[in-house]
DRENROKE-961106 format. One record per residue (C-alpha): residue number from 1; chain; x, y, z. Coordinates in pm, 1 decimal, padded with zeros to 6 digits. Layout:
SITE  resi  chain         x         y         z
SITE   NUM      A         X         Y         Z
...
//
This chain:
SITE  resi  chain         x         y         z
SITE     1      A   11078.6   08808.8   05275.9
SITE     2      A   10879.6   08463.5   05186.3
SITE     3      A   10623.0   08444.7   04882.6
SITE     4      A   10343.7   08441.2   05060.6
SITE     5      A   10420.1   08728.6   05307.8
SITE     6      A   10462.9   08932.6   04995.2
SITE     7      A   10149.0   08838.6   04851.1
SITE     8      A   09953.2   08907.6   05209.4
SITE     9      A   10089.8   09218.3   05193.0
SITE    10      A   09930.1   09336.5   04871.4
SITE    11      A   09612.1   09592.6   04906.7
SITE    12      A   09781.5   09637.6   05244.8
SITE    13      A   09606.8   09349.6   05363.8
SITE    14      A   09788.5   09216.6   05645.7
SITE    15      A   09831.9   09490.8   05799.3
SITE    16      A   09445.9   09577.7   05784.9
SITE    17      A   09350.3   09274.3   05884.9
SITE    18      A   09630.9   09290.3   06204.7
SITE    19      A   09461.8   09616.5   06285.4
SITE    20      A   09104.1   09487.0   06324.0
SITE    21      A   09245.1   09181.8   06539.1
SITE    22      A   09432.6   09412.4   06778.8
SITE    23      A   09143.7   09631.4   06785.6
SITE    24      A   08934.7   09343.6   06859.1
SITE    25      A   09172.0   09250.9   07164.5
SITE    26      A   09200.4   09574.7   07253.0
SITE    27      A   08800.8   09615.3   07330.6
SITE    28      A   08804.9   09267.4   07499.9
SITE    29      A   09034.6   09340.9   07736.6
SITE    30      A   08843.5   09567.9   07975.5
SITE    31      A   08539.0   09349.0   07905.1
SITE    32      A   08769.8   09054.6   08076.1
SITE    33      A   08904.2   09280.0   08393.0
SITE    34      A   08521.7   09410.5   08482.5
SITE    35      A   08411.8   09021.0   08488.3
SITE    36      A   08725.9   08973.7   08712.6
SITE    37      A   09076.0   09175.4   08747.6
SITE    38      A   09266.1   08766.7   08708.2
SITE    39      A   09131.6   08760.2   08373.4
SITE    40      A   09370.8   08994.4   08194.3
SITE    41      A   09594.0   08717.6   08113.5
SITE    42      A   09371.5   08553.4   07887.1
SITE    43      A   09359.9   08896.4   07665.0
SITE    44      A   09739.4   08884.0   07641.6
SITE    45      A   09710.3   08495.6   07521.6
SITE    46      A   09458.4   08561.0   07286.5
SITE    47      A   09702.3   08805.7   07158.2
SITE    48      A   10008.8   08629.3   07145.0
SITE    49      A   09856.2   08388.6   06915.3
SITE    50      A   09700.6   08642.9   06684.6
SITE    51      A   10065.1   08813.5   06660.4
SITE    52      A   10180.2   08535.3   06444.8
SITE    53      A   10014.7   08328.5   06163.3
SITE    54      A   10055.4   08422.2   05781.5
SITE    55      A   09701.3   08553.0   05689.5
SITE    56      A   09659.5   08302.4   05437.9
SITE    57      A   09282.7   08219.9   05491.5
SITE    58      A   09241.1   08622.0   05526.2
SITE    59      A   09384.1   08662.4   05194.5
SITE    60      A   09202.5   08368.5   05024.8
SITE    61      A   08910.7   08513.9   05117.4
SITE    62      A   08953.3   08838.3   05013.6
SITE    63      A   09081.9   08758.0   04705.2
SITE    64      A   08823.4   08517.4   04612.3
SITE    65      A   08563.3   08812.4   04679.9
SITE    66      A   08765.2   09018.9   04408.3
SITE    67      A   08786.1   08769.2   04140.6
SITE    68      A   08407.7   08721.9   04196.4
SITE    69      A   08380.9   09137.7   04098.7
SITE    70      A   08425.0   09326.1   04448.3
SITE    71      A   08593.7   09662.5   04397.3
SITE    72      A   08913.7   09779.2   04597.2
SITE    73      A   08859.4   10094.3   04830.6
SITE    74      A   08489.1   10043.3   04887.0
SITE    75      A   08274.0   10004.1   05248.8
SITE    76      A   08238.5   09621.8   05145.2
SITE    77      A   08639.5   09568.6   05101.0
SITE    78      A   08651.1   09667.5   05474.4
SITE    79      A   08385.3   09409.9   05534.5
SITE    80      A   08544.1   09140.6   05375.5
SITE    81      A   08860.7   09205.8   05557.1
SITE    82      A   08681.9   09201.0   05884.3
SITE    83      A   08588.5   08866.5   05723.1
SITE    84      A   08903.4   08803.6   05737.2
SITE    85      A   08979.6   08896.4   06089.2
SITE    86      A   08686.9   08625.6   06184.5
SITE    87      A   08850.0   08379.6   06004.4
SITE    88      A   09226.4   08482.9   06190.3
SITE    89      A   09029.4   08464.7   06523.6
SITE    90      A   08846.8   08085.8   06438.2
SITE    91      A   09201.9   07964.0   06342.2
SITE    92      A   09378.2   08109.4   06688.6
SITE    93      A   09083.2   07893.2   06845.2
SITE    94      A   09149.0   07628.2   06682.6
SITE    95      A   09529.6   07625.4   06772.6
SITE    96      A   09484.2   07676.0   07156.1
SITE    97      A   09256.7   07355.4   07144.1
SITE    98      A   09475.1   07144.3   06870.2
SITE    99      A   09796.1   07227.2   07118.5
SITE   100      A   09595.5   07058.4   07433.8
SITE   101      A   09492.7   06754.9   07257.2
SITE   102      A   09850.7   06697.9   07109.6
SITE   103      A   09991.9   06821.6   07409.3
SITE   104      A   10239.7   07082.1   07194.7
SITE   105      A   10528.0   07215.6   07375.3
SITE   106      A   10576.0   07526.6   07131.8
SITE   107      A   10388.1   07726.3   06855.5
SITE   108      A   10501.1   07957.6   06638.3
SITE   109      A   10827.3   07973.9   06818.1
SITE   110      A   10721.5   08049.8   07181.8
SITE   111      A   10577.1   07823.8   07434.8
SITE   112      A   10202.4   07627.1   07352.0
SITE   113      A   09941.1   07893.9   07571.0
SITE   114      A   09867.5   07548.3   07826.2
SITE   115      A   10244.2   07552.7   07904.9
SITE   116      A   10300.0   07889.0   07971.8
SITE   117      A   09974.8   07897.1   08213.0
SITE   118      A   10108.8   07595.8   08349.6
SITE   119      A   10451.7   07752.6   08396.7
SITE   120      A   10296.5   08079.3   08572.7
SITE   121      A   10099.8   07780.7   08815.4
SITE   122      A   10420.6   07640.6   08902.2
SITE   123      A   10608.6   07990.0   08953.5
SITE   124      A   10324.2   08124.1   09170.1
SITE   125      A   10299.9   07812.2   09383.8
SITE   126      A   09958.6   07828.6   09361.4
SITE   127      A   09759.6   07504.5   09471.5
SITE   128      A   09662.3   07181.4   09229.5
SITE   129      A   09825.7   07059.4   08902.6
SITE   130      A   10027.0   07321.1   08705.2
SITE   131      A   09956.9   07095.4   08384.0
SITE   132      A   09580.2   07020.3   08439.1
SITE   133      A   09572.6   07404.3   08526.3
SITE   134      A   09768.9   07477.7   08187.8
SITE   135      A   09537.3   07241.6   07963.4
SITE   136      A   09184.8   07412.6   08145.8
SITE   137      A   09288.0   07754.6   08048.0
SITE   138      A   09398.0   07666.1   07723.9
SITE   139      A   09051.8   07569.6   07629.0
SITE   140      A   08907.1   07845.0   07782.1
SITE   141      A   09112.9   08065.2   07561.5
SITE   142      A   08976.4   07846.7   07257.0
SITE   143      A   08631.2   07916.6   07380.7
SITE   144      A   08682.1   08270.8   07419.8
SITE   145      A   08851.2   08300.5   07027.8
SITE   146      A   08555.1   08148.6   06909.7
SITE   147      A   08327.9   08370.2   07085.8
SITE   148      A   08566.4   08627.0   06939.5
SITE   149      A   08517.1   08496.6   06584.6
SITE   150      A   08166.8   08536.0   06597.5
SITE   151      A   08133.5   08915.2   06695.4
SITE   152      A   08385.6   08962.0   06385.6
SITE   153      A   08158.5   08784.3   06151.4
SITE   154      A   07828.7   08949.5   06252.2
SITE   155      A   07974.5   09286.2   06217.0
SITE   156      A   08188.2   09213.1   05930.6
SITE   157      A   07823.4   09090.1   05703.2
SITE   158      A   07553.3   09335.1   05909.5
SITE   159      A   07576.0   09582.8   05587.8
SITE   160      A   07533.1   09309.0   05339.7
SITE   161      A   07186.2   09253.1   05196.1
SITE   162      A   06975.5   08979.7   05354.7
SITE   163      A   07032.5   08702.8   05090.5
SITE   164      A   07448.7   08777.1   05125.2
SITE   165      A   07458.6   08765.0   05459.0
SITE   166      A   07242.2   08439.3   05544.4
SITE   167      A   07497.4   08271.2   05246.1
SITE   168      A   07784.1   08374.8   05493.1
SITE   169      A   07675.1   08270.4   05771.4
SITE   170      A   07580.7   07923.3   05673.1
SITE   171      A   07944.3   07891.3   05512.1
SITE   172      A   08124.7   08038.2   05829.1
SITE   173      A   07904.3   07783.0   06035.7
SITE   174      A   07962.8   07457.7   05823.5
SITE   175      A   08335.0   07538.2   05839.2
SITE   176      A   08299.2   07572.2   06241.9
SITE   177      A   08123.7   07251.1   06245.8
SITE   178      A   08364.0   07020.7   05999.2
SITE   179      A   08646.5   07142.4   06187.5
SITE   180      A   08531.3   07002.4   06509.5
SITE   181      A   08406.7   06693.9   06334.2
SITE   182      A   08783.6   06667.4   06178.6
SITE   183      A   08920.7   06750.9   06566.0
SITE   184      A   08728.3   06450.6   06688.1
SITE   185      A   08826.5   06216.7   06334.3
SITE   186      A   09213.5   06295.1   06437.9
SITE   187      A   09177.8   06234.3   06799.8
SITE   188      A   09031.4   05862.4   06682.6
SITE   189      A   09274.0   05841.9   06446.2
SITE   190      A   09511.9   05829.4   06689.1
SITE   191      A   09355.3   05539.1   06931.3
SITE   192      A   09254.2   05266.3   06646.7
SITE   193      A   09513.6   05046.5   06526.2
SITE   194      A   09721.4   05127.9   06286.5
SITE   195      A   09992.5   04985.1   06085.4
SITE   196      A   09823.0   04672.7   05978.9
SITE   197      A   09621.7   04842.7   05657.9
SITE   198      A   09809.4   05101.4   05553.8
SITE   199      A   09560.6   05161.4   05262.7
SITE   200      A   09258.0   05211.8   05539.0
SITE   201      A   09514.8   05433.1   05723.8
SITE   202      A   09554.2   05628.6   05446.9
SITE   203      A   09245.4   05681.3   05338.6
SITE   204      A   09141.7   05748.8   05720.2
SITE   205      A   09432.2   06038.5   05705.5
SITE   206      A   09279.2   06191.2   05415.6
SITE   207      A   08960.5   06208.1   05561.9
SITE   208      A   09099.6   06410.2   05855.3
SITE   209      A   09264.4   06652.6   05642.4
SITE   210      A   08922.0   06723.3   05475.9
SITE   211      A   08780.2   06784.3   05760.7
SITE   212      A   08982.8   06945.6   06005.8
SITE   213      A   09212.0   07161.5   05741.0
SITE   214      A   09179.1   07148.6   05403.3
SITE   215      A   08807.3   07333.3   05398.7
SITE   216      A   08819.9   07554.2   05646.2
SITE   217      A   09223.8   07651.6   05552.4
SITE   218      A   09127.4   07734.2   05169.3
SITE   219      A   08772.9   07589.9   05044.3
SITE   220      A   08570.7   07794.8   05282.0
SITE   221      A   08751.0   08146.1   05273.2
SITE   222      A   08738.8   08116.6   04923.0
SITE   223      A   08337.7   08049.9   04938.4
SITE   224      A   08325.0   08325.0   05194.5
SITE   225      A   08458.5   08549.2   04971.1
SITE   226      A   08254.1   08483.0   04640.5
SITE   227      A   07976.2   08461.8   04853.4
SITE   228      A   08024.1   08828.3   04962.6
SITE   229      A   08083.2   08918.0   04605.9
SITE   230      A   07708.9   08761.5   04541.9
SITE   231      A   07793.2   08458.6   04340.5
SITE   232      A   07581.4   08214.5   04208.2
SITE   233      A   07538.8   07847.0   04339.6
SITE   234      A   07714.2   07749.5   03991.6
SITE   235      A   08022.5   07980.3   04084.5
SITE   236      A   08036.9   07857.0   04444.8
SITE   237      A   08049.8   07502.2   04280.0
SITE   238      A   08336.3   07610.9   04055.0
SITE   239      A   08502.2   07766.1   04342.5
SITE   240      A   08481.4   07456.6   04557.8
SITE   241      A   08597.0   07275.0   04242.0
SITE   242      A   08911.0   07440.6   04302.0
SITE   243      A   08934.8   07536.6   04678.6
SITE   244      A   08900.7   07145.7   04809.8
SITE   245      A   09188.8   07034.0   04643.5
SITE   246      A   09452.7   07298.0   04698.8
SITE   247      A   09357.8   07307.4   05067.0
SITE   248      A   09456.7   06924.8   05063.4
SITE   249      A   09782.7   06995.4   04924.4
SITE   250      A   09809.8   07303.8   05144.8
SITE   251      A   09788.1   07017.3   05427.6
SITE   252      A   10000.2   06747.6   05296.0
SITE   253      A   10255.9   07030.4   05267.8
SITE   254      A   10188.8   07099.1   05667.2
SITE   255      A   10278.0   06707.6   05692.9
SITE   256      A   10559.3   06725.6   05550.2
SITE   257      A   10699.5   07025.2   05719.3
SITE   258      A   10599.8   06873.7   06072.8
SITE   259      A   10848.2   06587.0   06021.2
SITE   260      A   11131.4   06800.3   05770.9
SITE   261      A   11065.1   07153.3   05815.0
SITE   262      A   11347.9   07408.4   05958.1
SITE   263      A   11218.0   07491.2   06309.6
SITE   264      A   11387.3   07850.5   06257.6
SITE   265      A   11054.0   07876.0   06016.0
SITE   266      A   10809.2   07672.4   06114.5
SITE   267      A   10812.2   07773.5   06494.2
SITE   268      A   10831.5   07440.9   06585.1
SITE   269      A   11113.4   07143.0   06671.1
SITE   270      A   11191.7   06938.4   06362.9
SITE   271      A   10980.8   06565.3   06395.1
SITE   272      A   10695.9   06708.5   06673.6
SITE   273      A   10482.0   06545.8   06460.7
SITE   274      A   10627.1   06206.2   06530.3
SITE   275      A   10667.1   06275.1   06878.6
SITE   276      A   10323.3   06371.7   06880.0
SITE   277      A   10218.1   06032.5   06708.4
SITE   278      A   10017.7   06241.5   06419.4
SITE   279      A   09870.1   05933.3   06152.0
SITE   280      A   09924.9   06124.2   05848.1
SITE   281      A   09935.8   06057.3   05481.9
SITE   282      A   10341.6   06034.0   05486.4
SITE   283      A   10337.0   05796.4   05772.1
SITE   284      A   10077.9   05595.8   05568.4
SITE   285      A   10317.5   05582.2   05259.6
SITE   286      A   10611.3   05513.1   05443.1
SITE   287      A   10432.5   05213.9   05632.0
SITE   288      A   10291.8   05139.2   05283.1
SITE   289      A   10631.1   05130.2   05143.3
SITE   290      A   10795.0   04911.0   05432.2
SITE   291      A   10545.3   04626.8   05380.8
SITE   292      A   10553.4   04618.9   05025.2
SITE   293      A   10967.6   04609.1   05050.2
SITE   294      A   10942.3   04372.4   05336.2
SITE   295      A   11129.6   04629.9   05557.1
SITE   296      A   11091.0   04475.9   05890.1
SITE   297      A   11349.7   04738.4   06026.8
SITE   298      A   11123.8   05041.4   05905.8
SITE   299      A   10779.0   04897.1   06005.3
SITE   300      A   10933.4   04839.0   06398.2
SITE   301      A   11066.1   05154.5   06364.8
SITE   302      A   10768.6   05365.3   06294.4
SITE   303      A   10555.5   05163.5   06525.6
SITE   304      A   10801.9   05249.2   06813.2
SITE   305      A   10891.9   05572.2   06715.9
SITE   306      A   10579.6   05712.8   06626.0
SITE   307      A   10408.2   05871.3   06896.0
SITE   308      A   10724.2   05836.8   07159.4
SITE   309      A   10699.5   06143.4   07350.5
SITE   310      A   11088.0   06064.0   07450.9
SITE   311      A   11228.4   06053.1   07138.0
SITE   312      A   11494.3   06307.0   07097.9
SITE   313      A   11657.0   06460.5   06833.2
SITE   314      A   11896.6   06242.4   06699.0
SITE   315      A   11614.4   05977.5   06699.1
SITE   316      A   11378.1   06208.1   06542.8
SITE   317      A   11594.2   06276.2   06252.0
SITE   318      A   11656.9   05921.4   06209.4
SITE   319      A   11317.4   05815.2   06156.5
SITE   320      A   11271.1   06122.9   05935.2
SITE   321      A   11569.5   05974.3   05729.3
SITE   322      A   11415.0   05635.7   05698.0
SITE   323      A   11081.8   05757.2   05614.5
SITE   324      A   11213.9   05948.2   05368.3
SITE   325      A   11432.8   05663.7   05199.7
SITE   326      A   11129.3   05489.7   05199.7
SITE   327      A   11008.0   05680.3   04873.5
SITE   328      A   10715.2   05814.1   05129.9
SITE   329      A   10808.0   06211.5   05068.4
SITE   330      A   10820.2   06174.7   04694.0
SITE   331      A   10508.7   05958.2   04701.8
SITE   332      A   10310.4   06259.1   04897.5
SITE   333      A   10505.0   06560.0   04716.0
SITE   334      A   10362.2   06357.6   04366.5
SITE   335      A   09991.3   06357.0   04534.6
SITE   336      A   10103.1   06754.5   04620.5
SITE   337      A   10177.2   06794.2   04263.3
SITE   338      A   09832.9   06622.6   04146.1
SITE   339      A   09581.4   06785.1   04390.4
SITE   340      A   09725.3   07127.6   04345.0
SITE   341      A   09769.5   07085.7   03928.0
SITE   342      A   09395.9   06965.6   03941.0
SITE   343      A   09344.5   07326.7   04158.1
SITE   344      A   09507.8   07514.0   03879.8
SITE   345      A   09345.8   07415.5   03611.3
SITE   346      A   09008.4   07486.3   03750.9
SITE   347      A   09120.6   07784.3   03834.0
SITE   348      A   09252.2   07878.2   03505.5
SITE   349      A   08919.5   07775.2   03382.9
SITE   350      A   08668.2   07979.5   03611.2
SITE   351      A   08500.6   08271.7   03551.2
SITE   352      A   08657.3   08505.7   03718.7
SITE   353      A   08853.6   08862.5   03707.7
SITE   354      A   09160.8   08829.5   03596.5
SITE   355      A   09348.3   09031.0   03864.5
SITE   356      A   09169.5   08866.2   04120.0
SITE   357      A   09251.9   08481.4   03936.1
SITE   358      A   09605.8   08601.3   03954.2
SITE   359      A   09656.2   08670.7   04294.2
SITE   360      A   09476.3   08350.1   04383.9
SITE   361      A   09711.0   08202.5   04155.6
SITE   362      A   09982.8   08297.9   04342.7
SITE   363      A   09850.0   08249.8   04669.1
SITE   364      A   09782.0   07910.9   04611.9
SITE   365      A   10157.0   07834.2   04478.6
SITE   366      A   10287.2   08008.4   04782.5
SITE   367      A   10066.9   07838.1   04994.5
SITE   368      A   10152.2   07454.9   04833.4
SITE   369      A   10552.5   07512.5   04812.4
SITE   370      A   10601.8   07684.4   05175.9
SITE   371      A   10846.0   07619.5   05402.6
SITE   372      A   10653.6   07737.1   05722.1
//
């Protein structure tokens, strides 16, 4: 059992959030079928996506609530867990859309949703383009998950007082807007000129990290928990102070796993981020190292390999070894250590309940040191 898994199981969080997600999908199925019998596969695909995941966002939300004074075993605790379910549904929406935009083949060890629906189309011999059908179905699945996340959020906070309800919705709405903008910035980064100014490339990559991933993975779940516990503006500022750098470190770890991770634990082929052409801090650092060292071979390999969908496993491994040999991996590890160090120092100084703080520290360490 991984450290993250054990932590998310504390106070039965995973089981309870999973039960809420199952309840939502089970309730959605008859609604979909009533609209049209052919819609049942949408609920099945949503259930598959929700069946995976580490539940870290739900855990950050819940333990932030506890750290700011929330009491376990209360109706409010149940409501906060439902907010965690809303966060998981929002993540599912983001993943459905992200896989289409990245043209990903797999997600959590299975074919990505657009690939599954394309395969169904092809096997049935339906008319039209199977890939176009698959992509369209996955986009609609993402939209369906967005609707579901909003429903869960409304249900979750309806019993809170008006001030906390309004503030929680404001955080949730800002999160959704920023992720959407981050997705566009990521899309834009893939088409802009790259490699001539590695410093600018890295700045752009970090902008994407913050907007697309860092805030919604860590900072916003922490803020939601704090808001629901009644934290004031000063406390929310402190929460952002440790949540944002921890979220950035979390995503930088994800970028390393996208190139060097074990497929058995990440659920995606090794080097998939290279094939998909991800313009990450890692590859920006590798290009900077290549230019500083006059390593034309590495620079040429990055230009040729990044975004080449036909790279086989051996070619991916070779490019990954060149990136690691440049010192770029060590650079990113140092950046992760610096960001997480800032976050943990601020978390240690924050006025929080010790049991909640302890769990947030442990969750943070698990998030930045994970292998999947």
